[in-house]
C-alpha positions as CSV (number, residue, x, y, z in Angstrom):
1,M,46.3,-24.8,-33.6
2,R,45.9,-28.0,-31.6
3,S,46.4,-26.1,-28.4
4,I,43.7,-23.6,-29.3
5,R,41.4,-26.4,-30.2
6,T,42.1,-28.1,-26.9
7,I,41.4,-24.9,-25.0
8,L,38.1,-24.5,-26.8
9,V,37.1,-28.1,-25.9
10,L,38.0,-27.4,-22.2
11,I,35.9,-24.2,-22.3
12,M,32.9,-26.1,-23.8
13,A,33.3,-28.8,-21.2
14,L,33.3,-26.3,-18.4
15,L,30.2,-24.6,-19.8
16,V,28.4,-27.9,-19.9
17,Q,29.4,-28.5,-16.2
18,V,28.1,-25.1,-15.3
19,V,24.8,-25.7,-17.1
20,C,24.4,-29.0,-15.4
21,L,25.3,-27.5,-12.0
22,Q,22.6,-24.8,-12.6
23,A,20.0,-27.4,-13.6
24,Q,20.7,-29.3,-10.4
25,D,20.3,-26.2,-8.4
26,I,16.7,-25.8,-9.6
27,P,14.5,-27.5,-7.0
28,S,12.9,-30.7,-8.1
29,N,10.0,-29.7,-5.8
30,K,7.9,-27.2,-7.8
31,E,6.6,-25.6,-4.6
32,K,10.1,-24.6,-3.7
33,F,10.8,-22.9,-7.1
34,H,8.9,-19.5,-6.9
35,L,8.3,-17.9,-10.3
36,Y,7.8,-14.2,-11.1
37,L,6.6,-12.7,-14.4
38,L,8.4,-9.4,-15.3
39,I,6.3,-7.5,-17.8
40,G,5.8,-4.0,-19.1
41,Q,8.0,-1.8,-21.2
42,S,11.5,-0.4,-21.2
43,N,11.8,0.6,-17.6
44,M,11.0,-3.0,-16.6
45,A,13.3,-4.4,-19.3
46,G,16.1,-2.1,-18.1
47,R,18.1,0.7,-19.7
48,G,20.5,1.5,-16.9
49,K,24.2,1.3,-17.7
50,L,25.7,-2.1,-16.9
51,Q,28.9,-0.6,-15.5
52,N,26.9,1.2,-12.8
53,A,25.1,-1.9,-11.5
54,S,25.8,-3.1,-8.0
55,E,23.6,-6.1,-7.8
56,K,25.3,-9.5,-8.5
57,G,23.6,-12.8,-9.3
58,H,22.5,-14.9,-6.4
59,V,23.0,-18.7,-6.4
60,R,19.3,-19.2,-5.9
61,V,18.0,-16.7,-8.4
62,F,17.5,-18.0,-12.0
63,S,16.2,-16.4,-15.2
64,L,14.5,-18.0,-18.2
65,D,16.6,-17.0,-21.2
66,Q,15.5,-16.3,-24.7
67,E,15.6,-20.0,-25.6
68,G,13.4,-21.0,-22.7
69,K,16.3,-22.4,-20.6
70,W,17.1,-21.7,-16.9
71,V,20.3,-19.8,-16.4
72,Q,21.9,-18.0,-13.4
73,A,20.3,-14.5,-13.3
74,Q,22.6,-11.7,-14.2
75,H,22.2,-8.2,-15.7
76,P,20.8,-7.8,-18.3
77,L,17.8,-10.1,-17.8
78,H,15.9,-9.0,-20.9
79,F,16.5,-9.3,-24.6
80,D,13.8,-7.2,-26.1
81,K,16.3,-4.7,-27.7
82,P,19.7,-6.4,-27.4
83,D,21.7,-3.3,-28.5
84,I,20.4,-1.1,-25.7
85,V,19.1,-3.4,-22.9
86,G,20.7,-2.8,-19.5
87,V,20.0,-2.8,-15.8
88,G,16.3,-3.1,-14.8
89,P,14.6,-3.8,-11.5
90,G,14.3,-7.6,-12.0
91,L,17.5,-8.9,-10.6
92,S,17.4,-6.8,-7.4
93,F,13.8,-7.9,-7.0
94,G,14.8,-11.5,-7.3
95,N,17.6,-11.1,-4.9
96,A,15.4,-9.4,-2.3
97,M,12.8,-12.1,-2.6
98,V,15.2,-15.0,-2.2
99,E,17.0,-13.3,0.8
100,A,13.6,-13.0,2.5
101,D,13.0,-16.8,2.3
102,P,16.1,-19.1,2.6
103,D,14.0,-22.2,1.8
104,V,13.1,-21.2,-1.8
105,T,14.7,-20.6,-5.2
106,I,13.5,-17.8,-7.4
107,G,12.8,-18.0,-11.1
108,L,12.5,-14.8,-13.1
109,I,10.6,-14.8,-16.3
110,P,11.6,-11.6,-18.2
111,C,9.0,-10.6,-20.8
112,A,9.0,-6.8,-20.9
113,V,9.2,-5.1,-24.3
114,G,10.5,-1.6,-24.7
115,G,8.1,0.9,-26.2
116,S,5.1,-1.4,-25.8
117,S,1.7,0.2,-25.3
118,I,-0.8,-1.5,-23.0
119,K,-2.8,-2.2,-26.1
120,T,-0.2,-4.7,-27.1
121,W,-0.6,-6.5,-23.8
122,T,-3.8,-8.2,-25.0
123,E,-4.4,-11.5,-26.8
124,G,-3.0,-11.1,-30.3
125,G,-1.5,-7.7,-29.6
126,Y,1.4,-6.8,-31.9
127,H,4.4,-4.6,-31.2
128,S,5.9,-3.4,-34.5
129,Q,9.2,-2.1,-33.1
130,T,10.2,-5.6,-32.0
131,R,8.0,-7.6,-34.3
132,S,6.7,-9.4,-31.2
133,H,3.4,-10.2,-29.5
134,P,4.1,-9.1,-25.9
135,Y,1.1,-10.7,-24.2
136,D,1.1,-13.9,-26.1
137,D,4.9,-14.3,-25.7
138,A,4.6,-13.7,-22.0
139,L,2.0,-16.4,-21.6
140,K,4.1,-18.8,-23.7
141,R,7.2,-18.2,-21.6
142,A,5.2,-18.4,-18.3
143,R,3.8,-21.9,-19.3
144,I,7.4,-23.1,-20.1
145,A,8.5,-21.9,-16.7
146,L,5.5,-23.5,-14.9
147,Q,6.9,-26.9,-15.9
148,N,9.5,-26.4,-13.2
149,G,8.0,-24.1,-10.6
150,T,5.0,-22.3,-9.1
151,L,4.0,-18.8,-10.2
152,K,3.9,-16.5,-7.2
153,G,3.4,-13.0,-8.7
154,I,3.8,-10.5,-11.5
155,I,5.6,-7.2,-11.4
156,W,4.7,-4.5,-14.0
157,H,6.1,-1.2,-15.1
158,Q,4.4,0.5,-18.0
159,G,2.5,3.6,-18.9
160,E,4.9,6.0,-20.7
161,S,3.6,4.8,-24.1
162,D,0.0,5.4,-23.0
163,S,0.6,8.9,-21.6
164,K,-1.3,10.4,-24.5
165,P,-4.6,12.3,-24.7
166,E,-6.3,9.5,-26.7
167,D,-5.0,6.6,-24.4
168,Y,-4.9,7.7,-20.8
169,P,-8.7,7.8,-20.2
170,L,-8.9,4.1,-21.1
171,H,-5.8,3.0,-19.1
172,A,-7.7,1.8,-16.0
173,V,-10.0,-0.5,-17.9
174,R,-7.2,-1.8,-20.0
175,L,-5.0,-2.5,-17.0
176,Q,-7.8,-4.2,-15.1
177,N,-8.7,-6.3,-18.1
178,M,-5.1,-7.4,-18.6
179,I,-4.7,-8.5,-15.0
180,A,-8.0,-10.4,-15.1
181,S,-7.0,-12.1,-18.4
182,L,-3.5,-13.1,-17.2
183,R,-4.9,-14.5,-14.0
184,H,-7.5,-16.5,-16.0
185,E,-5.0,-17.8,-18.5
186,L,-2.6,-18.8,-15.8
187,N,-5.3,-20.4,-13.7
188,A,-4.3,-18.1,-10.7
189,P,-7.3,-15.9,-9.8
190,D,-5.5,-14.3,-6.8
191,L,-2.1,-14.0,-8.3
192,P,-0.3,-11.0,-6.7
193,F,0.3,-8.2,-9.1
194,V,2.5,-5.2,-8.2
195,A,2.8,-2.1,-10.4
196,A,4.9,1.0,-10.0
197,T,4.3,4.7,-10.7
198,L,5.9,6.5,-13.6
199,P,8.9,8.5,-12.4
200,S,8.6,12.2,-11.8
201,F,11.3,13.0,-14.3
202,F,8.9,11.7,-16.9
203,T,5.6,13.0,-15.5
204,G,7.2,16.4,-15.1
205,R,7.4,16.9,-18.8
206,N,4.3,14.9,-19.8
207,E,0.9,16.3,-18.8
208,W,-0.9,13.0,-19.0
209,G,1.7,11.0,-17.0
210,D,0.0,12.1,-13.7
211,S,-3.3,10.6,-14.9
212,I,-1.6,7.3,-15.6
213,N,-0.1,7.4,-12.1
214,Q,-3.5,8.1,-10.6
215,V,-4.8,4.9,-12.2
216,L,-1.8,3.0,-10.9
217,M,-2.1,4.3,-7.3
218,E,-5.9,3.5,-7.3
219,L,-5.3,-0.1,-8.5
220,P,-5.2,-1.7,-5.0
221,F,-8.7,-0.4,-4.4
222,E,-10.0,-1.7,-7.7
223,V,-8.4,-5.1,-8.0
224,T,-7.7,-7.7,-5.2
225,A,-4.2,-8.8,-4.4
226,T,-2.5,-5.8,-6.0
227,A,-0.2,-3.1,-4.9
228,C,1.6,-0.1,-6.3
229,V,5.1,1.0,-5.4
230,S,6.3,4.6,-5.7
231,S,9.1,5.7,-8.0
232,Q,9.5,8.9,-6.1
233,G,13.1,10.0,-5.6
234,L,14.6,7.8,-8.4
235,H,16.8,9.2,-11.2
236,H,17.1,8.9,-14.9
237,N,20.1,7.8,-17.0
238,G,20.4,11.1,-18.8
239,D,17.4,10.7,-21.2
240,T,14.6,11.7,-18.8
241,I,12.8,8.5,-19.7
242,H,14.7,5.6,-18.2
243,F,15.9,4.8,-14.7
244,D,19.7,4.8,-14.2
245,A,21.2,1.6,-12.8
246,P,21.1,2.4,-9.0
247,S,17.5,3.6,-9.3
248,A,16.4,0.5,-11.2
249,E,17.9,-1.6,-8.5
250,E,16.2,0.4,-5.8
251,L,12.9,0.0,-7.6
252,G,13.4,-3.7,-7.6
253,K,13.7,-3.7,-3.8
254,R,10.5,-1.7,-3.5
255,Y,8.7,-4.2,-5.7
256,A,9.9,-7.0,-3.4
257,K,8.6,-5.3,-0.3
258,A,5.2,-4.7,-1.8
259,M,5.1,-8.3,-3.2
260,Q,5.9,-9.7,0.2
261,S,3.2,-7.6,1.8
262,V,0.6,-8.7,-0.7
263,Q,1.6,-12.4,-0.2
264,L,1.4,-12.1,3.5
265,R,-2.2,-11.1,3.5
266,K,-4.3,-14.0,4.8
267,S,-7.1,-13.2,2.4
268,T,-7.5,-11.8,-1.1
269,I,-9.6,-8.8,0.2
270,N,-7.6,-5.7,-0.3
271,R,-7.3,-4.0,3.0
272,P,-6.2,-0.3,3.2
273,R,-2.8,0.3,4.7
274,V,-3.4,2.4,7.8
275,I,-1.4,4.2,10.5
276,I,-3.2,5.7,13.5
277,S,-1.9,8.8,15.2
278,T,-3.8,9.1,18.6
279,D,-3.6,11.2,21.7
280,I,-5.0,8.3,23.7
281,G,-4.3,8.8,27.4
282,G,-4.5,12.5,27.2
283,S,-7.4,14.6,28.5
284,D,-10.3,12.8,26.7
285,P,-11.1,9.1,27.0
286,D,-12.8,8.9,23.7
287,D,-9.6,7.7,22.0
288,Y,-9.8,4.6,24.1
289,Q,-13.3,4.1,22.7
290,S,-12.1,4.6,19.1
291,L,-9.2,2.2,19.5
292,V,-11.4,-0.5,20.9
293,H,-13.7,-0.1,17.9
294,L,-10.7,0.0,15.5
295,L,-9.4,-3.3,16.8
296,M,-12.8,-4.9,16.4
297,Y,-12.3,-4.2,12.7
298,A,-8.6,-5.0,12.5
299,D,-9.4,-7.8,10.0
300,R,-10.7,-5.2,7.5
301,L,-7.6,-3.0,7.7
302,Q,-3.8,-3.6,7.2
303,L,-2.6,-1.8,10.4
304,E,0.9,-0.6,9.9
305,G,1.4,1.8,12.8
306,L,-0.2,2.9,16.1
307,I,1.4,6.1,17.2
308,A,1.0,7.9,20.5
309,S,0.9,11.6,19.7
310,P,0.2,14.9,21.4
311,P,-1.3,16.9,22.9
312,H,-1.0,16.2,26.6
313,A,0.2,12.9,28.1
314,G,-0.6,10.2,25.6
315,R,2.0,7.5,25.6
316,T,2.5,4.0,24.1
317,K,1.5,2.4,27.4
318,H,-2.1,3.6,26.8
319,I,-2.2,2.0,23.4
320,E,-0.8,-1.2,25.0
321,E,-3.5,-1.2,27.6
322,V,-6.1,-1.6,24.8
323,I,-4.0,-4.2,23.1
324,G,-4.0,-6.1,26.4
325,A,-7.8,-6.3,26.3
326,Y,-7.6,-7.3,22.6
327,R,-5.2,-10.1,23.5
328,K,-7.8,-11.6,25.8
329,D,-10.5,-11.5,23.1
330,L,-8.4,-12.5,20.1
331,A,-9.3,-16.2,20.1
332,K,-13.0,-15.4,19.8
333,L,-12.3,-12.9,17.0
334,M,-10.2,-15.5,15.2
335,E,-13.1,-17.9,15.2
336,N,-14.9,-15.5,12.9
337,N,-12.0,-14.3,10.7
338,S,-8.4,-15.5,10.7
339,D,-7.2,-12.1,9.3
340,Y,-7.0,-10.5,12.7
341,P,-3.4,-9.6,13.6
342,S,-1.8,-11.0,16.8
343,A,-1.4,-8.8,19.8
344,D,2.3,-9.1,19.5
345,E,2.1,-7.8,15.9
346,L,0.2,-4.8,17.2
347,I,2.8,-4.2,19.9
348,D,5.5,-4.3,17.3
349,I,3.9,-1.4,15.3
350,T,3.2,0.7,18.4
351,K,5.5,3.8,18.3
352,Q,6.0,6.8,20.5
353,G,5.3,10.0,18.6
354,A,6.1,13.6,19.7
355,T,5.5,14.2,23.3
356,E,5.0,18.0,22.8
357,V,3.2,19.9,20.1
358,Q,5.2,21.8,17.5
359,S,6.7,25.0,19.0
360,T,8.3,26.6,16.0
361,P,6.9,27.6,12.5
362,L,8.8,24.6,11.0
363,P,9.1,21.1,12.5
364,D,12.5,20.9,14.1
365,H,12.9,17.2,14.9
366,L,11.7,13.7,14.0
367,S,10.0,11.5,16.5
368,E,10.0,7.7,16.4
369,G,6.4,7.8,15.2
370,A,7.2,10.3,12.5
371,R,10.1,8.2,11.3
372,H,7.8,5.2,11.2
373,I,5.4,7.2,8.9
374,V,8.3,8.0,6.6
375,E,9.4,4.4,6.4
376,K,6.0,3.0,5.7
377,A,5.0,5.7,3.2
378,G,8.2,5.0,1.2
379,E,7.3,1.3,0.7
380,F,4.3,1.5,-1.7
381,T,1.2,3.5,-2.1
382,P,-1.2,4.5,-0.8
383,L,-0.9,4.8,3.0
384,F,-3.8,6.2,5.0
385,V,-2.8,8.1,8.2
386,L,-5.8,8.7,10.5
387,V,-5.0,11.6,12.9
388,W,-7.0,11.5,16.1
389,G,-5.0,14.1,18.0
390,S,-2.6,16.8,17.0
391,I,-1.1,16.5,13.5
392,T,2.4,17.0,14.8
393,D,3.9,13.7,13.7
394,V,2.6,14.0,10.2
395,A,4.1,17.5,9.9
396,Q,7.5,16.2,11.1
397,A,7.4,13.3,8.6
398,V,6.4,15.5,5.6
399,H,9.0,18.1,6.5
400,Y,11.7,15.4,6.8
401,D,10.8,13.8,3.5
402,P,8.3,15.7,1.3
403,S,8.4,12.9,-1.3
404,I,6.2,10.7,0.9
405,K,3.2,13.0,0.0
406,E,2.8,10.9,-3.1
407,S,1.8,8.0,-0.8
408,L,0.1,9.7,2.1
409,R,-3.7,9.9,2.4
410,V,-4.4,11.9,5.5
411,Y,-7.8,12.0,7.3
412,S,-7.5,14.3,10.4
413,I,-10.0,15.1,13.1
414,G,-9.6,18.8,13.5
415,S,-11.5,21.3,15.7
416,W,-10.0,21.1,19.3
417,N,-7.0,19.1,18.0
418,T,-6.1,21.8,15.5
419,R,-6.3,24.5,18.3
420,Q,-3.8,22.4,20.4
421,D,-1.2,22.4,17.6
422,S,-2.0,25.1,15.2
423,L,1.7,25.5,14.1
424,A,1.9,21.9,12.8
425,R,-1.5,22.2,11.1
426,N,-0.7,25.6,9.5
427,Y,2.7,24.4,8.4
428,L,1.1,21.5,6.4
429,F,-1.7,23.7,5.1
430,E,0.4,26.6,4.0
431,Q,3.6,24.8,2.9
432,H,2.2,21.6,1.4
433,P,-1.0,22.5,-0.5
434,D,-0.6,19.3,-2.6
435,L,-0.9,17.0,0.4
436,W,-3.9,14.6,0.0
437,W,-5.9,15.6,3.1
438,V,-9.4,15.2,4.4
439,E,-9.7,17.7,7.3
440,S,-12.8,17.0,9.4
441,N,-13.5,19.9,11.7
442,T,-17.2,19.4,12.3
443,T,-18.4,16.5,10.2
444,F,-17.1,13.9,12.7
445,R,-19.5,15.2,15.3
446,G,-22.2,13.2,13.6
447,M,-20.8,10.2,15.4
448,Y,-22.6,11.2,18.6
449,M,-24.8,14.1,17.6
450,G,-28.2,13.4,15.9
451,G,-29.2,10.4,13.8
452,N,-31.4,7.7,15.2
453,Q,-31.0,7.6,19.0
454,S,-34.2,6.0,19.9
455,G,-34.3,2.9,22.1
456,N,-31.1,1.0,22.1
457,W,-29.6,3.2,19.5
458,G,-28.9,6.0,22.0
459,N,-25.4,7.0,23.1
460,E,-25.8,5.4,26.5
461,S,-28.3,2.7,25.8
462,F,-26.3,1.2,22.9
463,V,-23.1,0.9,25.0
464,E,-25.1,-0.6,27.9
465,A,-26.8,-3.2,25.8
466,Q,-24.4,-3.9,22.9
467,V,-20.8,-3.1,24.1
468,K,-20.4,-3.4,27.9
469,P,-21.6,-7.1,28.1
470,Y,-19.1,-8.4,25.6
471,G,-15.4,-9.3,26.1
472,A,-12.5,-7.6,27.6
473,L,-12.7,-4.9,25.0
474,G,-16.4,-4.1,25.8
475,K,-15.6,-3.9,29.5
476,L,-12.7,-1.6,28.8
477,F,-14.8,0.6,26.6
478,W,-17.4,1.0,29.2
479,E,-14.9,1.6,32.0
480,K,-13.3,4.5,30.1
481,K,-16.6,6.1,29.1
482,N,-20.0,4.7,29.4
483,D,-21.6,6.4,26.4
484,I,-20.7,7.0,22.8
485,K,-18.5,9.8,21.9
486,M,-15.6,8.3,20.0
487,G,-15.4,11.3,17.7
488,D,-12.3,9.9,15.9
489,T,-14.1,6.8,14.7
490,P,-15.5,8.4,11.5
491,S,-12.0,8.3,10.2
492,V,-12.2,4.5,10.4
493,F,-15.7,4.4,9.0
494,Y,-14.3,6.3,6.0
495,L,-12.2,3.2,5.1
496,L,-15.0,0.7,5.9
497,S,-17.7,2.2,3.8
498,G,-17.7,4.0,0.5
499,D,-14.8,4.8,-1.8
500,P,-11.8,6.0,0.2
501,L,-10.4,7.6,-2.9
502,D,-13.4,9.8,-3.3
503,P,-14.0,12.0,-0.2
504,T,-17.0,13.6,-1.9
505,G,-18.9,10.4,-2.1
506,P,-21.3,8.9,0.5
507,G,-20.0,6.7,3.3
508,W,-20.2,6.1,7.0
509,G,-17.2,8.4,7.5
510,G,-18.9,11.4,6.0
511,S,-18.9,13.3,2.7
512,Y,-16.7,16.3,2.1
513,I,-16.2,19.0,-0.5
514,A,-13.2,20.2,-2.4
515,T,-12.1,23.8,-2.0
516,D,-9.8,26.1,-3.9
517,H,-6.9,25.4,-1.4
518,G,-5.4,22.7,-3.5
519,P,-6.2,19.7,-5.8
520,N,-6.2,17.2,-3.0
521,Y,-7.9,18.9,0.0
522,W,-11.4,18.3,1.2
523,T,-13.3,19.6,4.3
524,D,-16.8,19.9,5.8
525,N,-19.7,20.5,3.5
526,P,-21.5,23.8,4.5
527,D,-24.8,22.8,2.9
528,P,-27.5,23.9,5.5
529,S,-29.3,20.7,5.0
530,L,-26.3,18.8,6.3
531,I,-25.8,20.8,9.5
532,E,-26.5,19.1,12.9
533,N,-26.4,21.2,16.1
534,N,-24.5,23.9,14.2
535,R,-21.9,21.4,12.9
536,P,-21.7,21.5,9.1
537,G,-21.5,18.1,7.5
538,A,-22.4,16.2,10.6
539,K,-25.5,14.7,9.0
540,T,-23.4,13.0,6.3
541,V,-22.2,10.8,9.2
542,N,-25.2,10.5,11.5
543,Q,-27.6,9.5,8.6
544,H,-25.7,6.2,8.7
545,R,-25.9,5.8,12.5
546,Q,-28.1,2.7,12.6
547,S,-26.1,0.9,9.9
548,Y,-22.7,1.4,11.5
549,L,-23.9,0.7,15.0
550,A,-25.7,-2.5,13.9
551,D,-22.6,-3.7,12.1
552,W,-20.5,-3.1,15.2
553,A,-23.0,-4.8,17.5
554,V,-22.8,-8.0,15.4
555,R,-19.0,-8.0,15.9
556,M,-19.3,-7.4,19.7
557,K,-21.4,-10.5,20.0
558,W,-18.5,-12.5,18.6
559,L,-16.9,-12.0,22.0
560,K,-17.5,-13.9,25.2
561,K,-20.4,-12.5,27.1
562,N,-19.3,-11.0,30.5
């Protein structure tokens, strides 16, 4: 009996030592202890089987336990329903965040409640299943954690309980109100917030789940410093509701990538994620013009890829030629906005796409540029791909991994480009009618046809007076072509003006109409009143000509006068 008592004393002493060791490992400097709030319902809390988990605790990742004490983070993190709680995304999220920054320690604040509706995530909201107040309890726990660290973000997974006809129409307002309320209560107006879409194994059997996902995917365009990761390709644990352990851990890694991206933004302005696919260096110099213009607005976009695509001889060296001019002008641009990327950052995202157009009915290989699209589309949603040449690389990417369609938002300049690679275009059009796609065949012509071209607003006079005299970029623009054509630029305008999630609305990049082809396809508006020089829809661009040229002229004057 005495030996048992002695063993128990030794065990207790060891536990005390472990607790003391853990407490010592928490940084005394609050700025080095990064805190993250984990909220939502059961897929955040975790229902994956513990025996199938692969993530282990990291020495610099801690979790706030049910008693408000810091302990080494291990599965399961949550305690909302102790009998069924399991593997969630939180631990792998924490591990990925700490591995990305060796100078910090991570503190996870698990607060998710299985089965909770977003209606319970409000002040005073009550969840009867667990007899808890999810929102109020999360704030209470966050304030306890803030005594030791600095809050750096929130990850959220919720929506299954609101996939109902009476709830889904209000989900956007409720979600935005919750984010605003949390930021206000925590005195963190720009606190990064990352959501995730509901999994396809749930939405496939719930007709309102897709509407919830639409709200989640549009969040980055409605609320600053937010992102949405995709749950595409993840699997359930057998109940068609909850992620299995490997999927929950993969989702945590996706959360981490998105969180890091939001945190790296130098401002709180939400910038669309963009990849450009360009045939620059081919037979038409207007892509040089459009790339010059794009880089003048690189502070307004989150550029994630510059791909040299067919037809003809477009190569990365031609993109790098424009980046070379940008490098010379960067200091002047940075005087006006520090959000401009460095020239080296642009070089790093420059990729070679296909060097030949598609020659078979189905794409038969994957270029470096197409692989880059797949990788970026898989991180979090949405990703705009602006196609200035043939759509070859997009077709390869979608064929290789159709799941990326959930993230892709394609705006393509068609017409001549379509004729150069009709096989790639027809493959996407016929085999992937659900692809989100604005296909501009004639509307883009409004960039240089019609509109106010009097005085210095003309295609030649504007370039002579407002572009050529300013900086290395202005000089390069004029050397490549001394008048405005830049027919690919409306795709950029589309992201600079108007609502990029509503192709039918007004904006510098044109207004398009839906067809019966598919739920996410828009093209030129045939309304006779919008035709310019036999080009349907062109007036939806050229009616804004003076506005977008004036805005561009202001930016050109930021550069040193030649």
